[in-house]
C-alpha positions in Angstrom: -18.5 45.1 16.4 -16.0 45.6 19.7 -12.5 46.2 18.9 -10.1 46.2 21.8 -6.4 47.1 22.5 -4.8 45.7 25.7 -2.2 48.8 26.7 -1.9 51.2 29.6 -3.8 54.1 29.5 -2.0 57.4 28.7 -3.5 61.0 28.2 -2.7 61.7 24.2 -2.9 65.7 23.3 -5.3 66.8 20.9 -7.4 63.8 21.2 -10.5 63.2 23.1 -11.4 59.8 23.8 -13.5 57.6 26.5 -11.1 55.2 28.7 -12.3 52.3 30.0 -15.6 50.5 29.5 -18.2 52.8 30.8 -21.3 51.6 33.4 -23.9 53.1 31.3 -25.0 52.2 27.9 -22.6 53.1 24.8 -22.9 55.9 22.9 -24.4 56.0 19.4 -20.9 57.8 18.2 -17.5 58.2 19.2 -15.5 61.8 19.3 -13.8 63.0 16.4 -10.2 61.9 16.4 -7.5 64.3 14.5 -6.2 63.0 11.5 -2.0 62.8 11.7 -1.5 63.7 8.3 -4.0 66.6 8.6 -4.7 68.1 12.0 -7.3 70.4 11.2 -9.4 67.5 10.2 -11.4 65.4 12.3 -12.6 61.8 11.5 -15.7 60.8 12.6 -16.6 57.2 13.1 -20.3 56.5 13.3 -20.7 52.9 15.4 -23.7 51.3 16.6 -21.1 49.5 19.1 -18.7 51.8 21.1 -15.0 51.5 20.4 -12.6 51.5 23.4 -8.6 52.6 23.1 -6.9 52.2 26.0 -3.2 53.5 24.5 -2.2 56.0 22.3 1.6 57.0 22.6 2.0 58.9 19.5 -0.9 59.4 17.0 1.6 59.2 14.2 2.4 55.6 15.2 -0.9 54.8 16.0 -0.9 52.0 12.9 2.4 50.2 14.5 1.1 50.2 18.0 -2.3 49.3 18.0 -3.6 45.5 18.2 -7.2 45.0 17.5 -9.1 41.9 18.0 -12.7 41.7 16.5 -15.7 39.9 17.5 -19.4 40.1 17.5 -21.0 41.8 20.2 -24.0 39.8 20.1 -22.4 36.1 20.2 -20.1 35.1 22.7 -17.9 32.9 20.3 -14.9 34.6 18.1 -15.7 34.1 14.0 -14.7 30.8 12.8 -13.4 31.4 9.0 -13.2 27.9 7.9 -10.3 28.4 5.3 -10.3 24.4 5.0 -14.1 24.3 3.7 -12.6 24.1 -0.1 -10.5 21.3 1.0 -12.9 19.2 2.6 -15.4 19.9 -0.2 -12.8 18.4 -2.7 -11.9 15.6 -0.4 -15.6 14.7 -0.1 -15.8 14.6 -4.1 -12.7 12.4 -4.3 -14.4 9.9 -2.4 -17.5 9.9 -4.2 -15.5 9.4 -7.3 -13.8 6.4 -5.6 -17.4 5.1 -4.8 -18.4 5.5 -8.4 -15.4 3.7 -10.0 -15.6 0.7 -7.0 -19.4 0.1 -7.7 -18.6 0.3 -11.6 -15.4 -2.2 -11.3 -17.6 -4.5 -9.5 -20.5 -4.4 -11.6 -18.6 -4.6 -15.3 -16.6 -7.3 -13.5 -19.9 -9.4 -12.7 -21.4 -9.0 -16.0 -18.0 -10.1 -17.6 -17.8 -13.1 -16.0 -21.3 -14.1 -16.8 -20.9 -13.7 -20.4 -17.6 -15.0 -20.3 -18.8 -18.6 -18.6 -22.0 -18.2 -21.3 -19.5 -18.2 -24.2 -16.9 -20.8 -23.1 -20.0 -23.2 -22.2 -21.1 -22.8 -25.9 -17.8 -22.5 -27.4 -14.8 -24.3 -25.4 -12.1 -22.6 -26.9 -10.4 -20.4 -24.3 -7.6 -19.1 -26.4 -9.6 -17.3 -28.8 -11.9 -16.2 -26.3 -8.9 -14.4 -24.2 -7.9 -13.3 -28.0 -11.1 -11.6 -28.3 -11.1 -9.6 -25.5 -7.8 -8.0 -25.6 -8.5 -7.3 -29.6 -11.9 -5.5 -28.5 -10.1 -3.6 -25.9 -7.3 -2.4 -28.3 -10.0 -1.7 -31.0 -12.0 0.5 -28.6 -8.8 2.5 -27.4 -7.6 3.2 -31.2 -11.1 4.8 -32.1 -10.8 6.6 -28.7 -7.3 7.9 -29.5 -8.4 8.6 -33.4 -11.4 10.7 -32.6 -9.5 12.5 -29.6 -12.0 11.3 -27.1 -8.8 10.2 -25.1 -5.6 12.0 -25.9 -2.9 9.4 -27.1 -0.2 8.7 -24.6 3.3 9.9 -25.2 5.6 6.8 -25.0 9.1 5.7 -25.9 11.3 2.9 -26.1 11.9 2.8 -22.5 8.2 2.7 -21.9 7.6 -0.3 -24.0 10.9 -2.1 -22.5 9.2 -2.0 -19.2 5.9 -2.7 -20.4 6.9 -5.9 -21.8 7.3 -8.3 -19.2 4.3 -6.8 -17.4 2.1 -7.3 -20.8 4.0 -11.2 -20.6 2.4 -12.0 -17.3 -0.8 -10.4 -18.0 -1.5 -12.4 -21.2 -0.3 -15.6 -19.1 -2.9 -14.9 -16.1 -5.3 -13.8 -18.5 -5.4 -16.9 -20.7 -5.0 -19.4 -17.4 -7.9 -18.1 -15.8 -9.8 -18.2 -18.8 -8.8 -22.0 -19.2 -9.8 -22.4 -15.7 -13.2 -21.1 -16.3 -13.9 -23.3 -19.1 -13.5 -26.4 -17.0 -14.7 -25.5 -13.5 -17.5 -23.3 -12.2 -16.7 -19.4 -12.0 -17.0 -19.5 -8.5 -14.5 -22.2 -7.9 -12.1 -19.9 -10.1 -12.5 -17.2 -8.0 -12.1 -19.0 -4.7 -8.9 -20.1 -6.1 -7.8 -17.0 -7.4 -8.5 -15.6 -3.8 -5.3 -17.1 -2.9 -3.2 -14.7 -5.0 -2.1 -12.7 -1.7 -0.3 -16.1 -0.9 1.6 -16.2 -3.9 2.4 -13.0 -3.4 4.1 -13.4 0.0 6.1 -16.3 -0.9 7.4 -14.9 -4.8 8.3 -11.8 -2.5 10.0 -13.7 0.0 11.8 -16.3 -1.4 12.8 -14.5 -4.8 13.0 -10.6 -4.0 13.9 -11.3 -0.4 11.4 -9.2 1.1 10.3 -9.4 4.6 6.7 -9.1 6.2 5.6 -8.4 9.8 4.5 -11.8 11.6 0.7 -10.9 10.9 0.8 -10.9 7.2 2.4 -14.7 7.5 -0.6 -15.5 9.7 -3.2 -14.4 7.4 -1.8 -16.9 4.7 -3.5 -19.6 7.0 -7.0 -18.9 6.4 -6.1 -18.3 2.6 -4.2 -21.6 1.9 -6.7 -23.4 4.4 -9.7 -22.0 2.8 -8.7 -22.6 -0.3 -7.6 -26.2 0.0 -11.4 -27.0 1.8 -12.9 -25.4 -1.3 -11.0 -27.9 -3.6 -11.5 -31.1 -1.9 -15.2 -30.7 -1.4 -15.9 -29.0 -5.1 -18.4 -31.2 -6.6 -17.3 -30.7 -10.0 -13.4 -30.5 -9.4 -11.2 -30.3 -12.4 -7.6 -30.3 -12.5 -6.8 -28.5 -15.7 -9.4 -25.9 -14.1 -7.6 -26.0 -10.7 -4.2 -25.5 -12.1 -5.1 -22.7 -14.6 -6.5 -20.6 -11.6 -2.9 -21.3 -9.5 -1.0 -20.3 -12.7 -3.2 -17.2 -13.2 -2.4 -16.2 -9.7 1.1 -16.8 -10.0 1.2 -14.6 -13.3 -0.5 -11.7 -12.0 1.9 -11.5 -9.0 4.8 -11.5 -11.4 2.9 -8.8 -13.3 2.0 -6.5 -10.1 6.2 -7.1 -9.4 7.0 -6.1 -12.9 4.6 -3.3 -12.6 6.1 -1.8 -9.4 9.7 -2.2 -10.5 9.4 -1.2 -14.6 6.9 1.9 -14.1 8.4 4.0 -11.4 8.6 7.4 -12.9 6.3 6.6 -16.0 3.6 9.6 -16.5 1.1 7.3 -18.5 -2.5 7.5 -16.7 -4.5 4.2 -15.6 -6.7 4.6 -18.9 -3.7 4.7 -21.4 -1.6 2.3 -19.4 -4.1 -0.5 -19.7 -4.6 0.5 -23.4 -1.0 -0.1 -24.2 -1.0 -3.3 -22.2 -4.0 -4.7 -24.3 -2.3 -3.6 -27.5 0.9 -5.6 -26.5 -0.7 -8.2 -24.8 -2.4 -8.6 -28.5 0.6 -9.1 -30.3 2.0 -11.4 -28.2 -1.1 -13.7 -27.5 -2.0 -13.8 -31.5 0.5 -16.9 -33.0 0.3 -18.6 -29.4 -3.6 -19.0 -29.7 -3.2 -19.7 -33.5 -0.8 -22.5 -32.7 -2.7 -24.1 -29.9 -6.4 -23.9 -31.4 -6.1 -22.7 -34.7 -8.5 -21.3 -37.4 -10.1 -24.6 -38.3 -11.0 -25.8 -34.9 -12.4 -22.0 -34.4 -14.7 -22.1 -37.5 -16.0 -25.5 -36.4 -16.7 -24.8 -33.0 -18.0 -21.1 -34.1 -20.7 -22.9 -36.6 -21.6 -25.6 -33.6 -22.1 -22.6 -31.3 -24.5 -20.9 -33.6 -26.5 -23.8 -34.4 -27.0 -24.3 -30.6 -27.6 -21.2 -29.4 -28.5 -19.1 -32.2 -27.6 -15.1 -33.3 -27.4 -14.2 -29.2 -24.3 -16.0 -29.5 -22.4 -13.2 -31.3 -23.7 -10.7 -28.5 -22.4 -13.3 -25.7 -19.0 -13.2 -27.6 -19.3 -9.2 -28.3 -20.1 -8.4 -24.4 -17.6 -10.4 -22.4 -15.0 -9.3 -24.8 -16.1 -5.5 -24.2 -16.9 -5.5 -20.9 -13.5 -7.4 -20.0 -11.6 -4.2 -21.5 -14.1 -1.7 -19.2 -13.6 -3.7 -16.1 -10.0 -3.8 -16.3 -9.9 -0.3 -17.6 -11.8 1.1 -14.7 -10.0 -0.8 -12.0 -6.6 0.9 -13.6 -7.9 4.4 -13.5 -9.2 3.5 -9.8 -5.7 2.8 -9.3 -4.5 6.6 -10.1 -6.9 7.6 -7.4 -6.5 5.2 -4.3 -3.7 3.3 -2.5 -2.6 -0.1 -3.3 -4.2 -1.4 0.1 -7.6 0.2 -0.6 -7.4 -1.7 -4.3 -6.6 -4.9 -2.5 -9.6 -4.4 -0.2 -11.9 -3.5 -3.3 -10.4 -6.6 -5.4 -11.5 -8.9 -2.5 -14.7 -7.8 -2.2 -15.2 -8.1 -6.0 -14.5 -11.4 -5.8 -17.4 -11.8 -3.2 -19.9 -10.5 -5.7 -18.6 -12.5 -8.4 -19.1 -15.8 -6.4 -22.2 -15.0 -5.1 -24.2 -13.6 -8.1 -22.2 -16.5 -10.3 -23.8 -19.1 -7.8 -27.0 -17.5 -8.0 -27.3 -17.0 -12.0 -25.6 -20.6 -13.1 -27.3 -22.6 -9.9 -24.3 -23.6 -8.8 -24.5 -26.7 -6.3 -22.4 -26.1 -3.2 -22.1 -27.8 -0.2 -21.9 -26.2 3.1 -18.3 -27.2 3.6 -17.4 -25.9 0.2 -19.0 -22.5 1.2 -17.2 -22.5 4.7 -13.8 -22.5 2.5 -14.6 -20.3 0.4 -15.4 -17.8 3.1 -12.4 -18.5 5.2 -10.2 -17.9 2.4 -11.8 -14.6 1.4 -11.4 -13.8 5.4 -8.1 -14.2 5.1 -7.7 -12.1 2.1 -9.1 -9.5 3.8 -6.9 -9.8 6.9 -3.5 -10.1 4.5 -4.9 -6.4 3.3 -5.3 -5.1 6.7 -2.1 -6.8 8.3 -0.1 -4.6 5.3 -0.7 -1.6 6.3 
């Protein structure tokens, strides 16, 4: 180790030091230096590498005068002590965690849509199917809270008041999407639902007065055009299914708006937030589901489905209910870790995975023009996400 001090060389009484860098090989030891506190003692410094000192004005002020720069004698660069290494490791771990959230979110959503469509094909009662989805989620969270697997949230009346409009919009959007999938193919429902950004911009612009940059408005052209092209070329087009998807888009836009306005400053995490949302949605949906369909229709339809499908129908119902809660819960948990823009891009990629997987599993016939419309709409959604940066 070499230590250097940049000062003009002067003679210091009582101290014998080599000044300047010698031309010959350095000695193994440097001369002894008298200690300022004890002049009779000498400090011997054994070193393999030399220590050169160019200036000592006062032995008693050595500590305040000397400024040393240390570097390894056998290397050409200065040591780089990376203080930010722990931060980089933490950021890497966070990215891995987000990647796992996204992969789990997409996988759970694909599984839900498959079982949801199986149930609706055998049991065409979307109101009860929607009710069972939020009921399963509520039951899961009550058990989690009771067993302390998840810490119960600390909520108050202000929190519930802010959550109520979010729950109303969520309930409408969920039921409308389920009605849509009971009438048309899963792929068609999600193609139409990819037009949600268009509703978001229009509602924010004309109802809230929010302004957007020009690229955002331009990105709506492929979204609206692609959805329109997919709709007019759909082989099994159904107006109820189409309108259900459109109402779902509008409802989820208002859900997002209410969430932003009412939940600012609330400290409930993503998992508990969605749990409270499910419970409130269950309370809202139950009387409407009974009024629209009713227990008698459910009993007759259930017996018919069991006779046609067999006991595995019960597994389908349980799977679609549980996976609905799980995929939504993971999506809300991911919102704690990522920005809304990243979430929007992830949502676009989720729709692609659902559309492709449903076409393969259900052997949905797709015309080339219909596939082109879907691709244009999804591309427009991606451009919308990018233009909002």
